[in-house]
N, C-alpha and C positions, 0 to 999 in steps of 0.2 A: 521641633524635626522638620525638613526640608520638605519641600512640593513635589514633585519629580518635574513638573514643567520647571520650575524653576529651577534646578538642577542641573537638569538640562541643557539651559539658557543658558547658563553660564559658564558650564562647560562645555556646548558646541564654541565657544569664545576662540576656545583655543587648539580648534585641530590644525592652524598649521593653514589651508587651503579651503579653497569653495568646492575638490574633489572629496576633503579628509572629514568634511562638515557635512557632504552628502552620507558617505559614508557610516559619519556616527546617527543622522537620520538615521536611516535605516536598520542599523543597527537598531538604536533607540525602540523603535519599532515594531520587530520584529519580539528585545526584548518585555518588550510593554503586552502586547499580544500574549507572549503568552502568559504572562500574570494574568490576562482578565478570564483567558481559557481552563489555566488551573497548572499550569505548565511549567518542570522547572526549569528556568530558563538554561543552565550554564550545561546540568548531563545530555538535554536537548538536542543545544546548542551541536554539541562536541558529537553528535546519533548524524543531523547533518548534515554536517559539514564528512564529515565517513561515509554521507550517504551517495555522494557528489561524488571522495572522492576515490570512489570503486562504480564507478561508473554508470552509476543512473541517468536510463535513460531521459531526456528535458518530457514526454510527454506525463513519466510518470512524479515530475515534480510536486505533482498540487499532494502527493500523499506527503510529504516536507513539513507539509502549512503543518501551527500546533496547534489547530483542531481536529490537523488527523493522524495526535502523538500517538505512538506508542502508549498500551497502561504504564505501563512502568517507572512515563518522568510524569505521573499526573502529582497533582496533591493536592487535589479538592477541585473542582469545580463551583463556580459563580453558579447559583440556581435563579437567582434574580428576585429571587426572597425574602424579603423584610423578615430579623428573629429576633426578638425578643419585645419589650416594648415598646 
Protein backbone atom coordinates (compact mmCIF):
# COMPACT_ATOMS: atom_id res chain seq x y z
CA UNK A 1 0.00 0.00 0.00
CA UNK A 2 1.25 3.47 -0.86
CA UNK A 3 1.45 6.27 1.64
CA UNK A 4 -0.76 9.19 0.51
CA UNK A 5 2.13 11.68 0.54
CA UNK A 6 4.27 9.45 -1.69
CA UNK A 7 1.37 8.97 -4.09
CA UNK A 8 0.76 12.73 -4.18
CA UNK A 9 4.41 13.48 -4.87
CA UNK A 10 4.56 11.02 -7.77
CA UNK A 11 1.23 12.10 -9.28
CA UNK A 12 2.10 15.78 -8.97
CA UNK A 13 5.04 15.23 -11.33
CA UNK A 14 2.56 14.80 -14.18
CA UNK A 15 0.45 17.91 -13.70
CA UNK A 16 1.93 19.58 -16.78
CA UNK A 17 2.89 22.98 -15.43
CA UNK A 18 3.14 25.11 -12.30
CA UNK A 19 -0.54 26.11 -12.29
CA UNK A 20 -1.56 22.48 -12.73
CA UNK A 21 0.59 21.58 -9.74
CA UNK A 22 -1.05 24.28 -7.65
CA UNK A 23 -4.53 23.09 -8.64
CA UNK A 24 -3.60 19.48 -7.81
CA UNK A 25 -2.22 20.58 -4.43
CA UNK A 26 -5.40 22.47 -3.57
CA UNK A 27 -7.60 19.54 -4.57
CA UNK A 28 -5.46 17.06 -2.62
CA UNK A 29 -5.54 19.33 0.43
CA UNK A 30 -9.35 19.49 0.31
CA UNK A 31 -9.61 15.71 -0.04
CA UNK A 32 -7.28 15.06 2.89
CA UNK A 33 -9.13 17.64 5.03
CA UNK A 34 -12.37 15.81 4.21
CA UNK A 35 -10.84 12.54 5.35
CA UNK A 36 -9.62 14.08 8.60
CA UNK A 37 -13.11 15.43 9.27
CA UNK A 38 -14.91 12.19 8.41
CA UNK A 39 -16.46 13.58 5.22
CA UNK A 40 -16.92 11.55 2.03
CA UNK A 41 -14.93 13.69 -0.48
CA UNK A 42 -16.73 12.87 -3.75
CA UNK A 43 -20.32 13.85 -2.86
CA UNK A 44 -18.98 16.70 -0.73
CA UNK A 45 -17.06 18.20 -3.67
CA UNK A 46 -20.13 17.85 -5.92
CA UNK A 47 -22.19 19.66 -3.31
CA UNK A 48 -19.61 22.46 -2.92
CA UNK A 49 -19.37 23.02 -6.68
CA UNK A 50 -23.18 23.08 -6.95
CA UNK A 51 -23.39 25.65 -4.15
CA UNK A 52 -20.85 27.86 -5.93
CA UNK A 53 -22.61 27.34 -9.29
CA UNK A 54 -25.90 28.39 -7.66
CA UNK A 55 -24.24 31.70 -6.74
CA UNK A 56 -23.74 31.29 -3.01
CA UNK A 57 -22.41 34.68 -1.80
CA UNK A 58 -18.69 34.72 -1.02
CA UNK A 59 -19.50 35.89 2.48
CA UNK A 60 -21.05 32.45 3.07
CA UNK A 61 -18.17 30.33 1.69
CA UNK A 62 -17.18 29.40 5.24
CA UNK A 63 -20.26 27.17 5.30
CA UNK A 64 -18.66 25.11 2.51
CA UNK A 65 -15.59 24.05 4.51
CA UNK A 66 -15.33 20.31 5.24
CA UNK A 67 -15.80 20.69 9.00
CA UNK A 68 -19.09 22.51 8.31
CA UNK A 69 -20.36 19.86 5.86
CA UNK A 70 -23.96 18.67 6.23
CA UNK A 71 -24.45 15.41 8.13
CA UNK A 72 -25.34 13.53 4.95
CA UNK A 73 -21.66 13.61 3.89
CA UNK A 74 -20.24 12.31 7.17
CA UNK A 75 -18.83 8.80 7.18
CA UNK A 76 -17.52 8.77 10.76
CA UNK A 77 -15.59 11.32 12.75
CA UNK A 78 -12.13 10.85 14.18
CA UNK A 79 -12.33 11.54 17.90
CA UNK A 80 -8.64 11.61 18.66
CA UNK A 81 -9.06 8.79 21.16
CA UNK A 82 -7.13 5.60 20.78
CA UNK A 83 -9.28 2.50 20.57
CA UNK A 84 -8.10 -1.02 21.21
CA UNK A 85 -5.03 -2.27 23.09
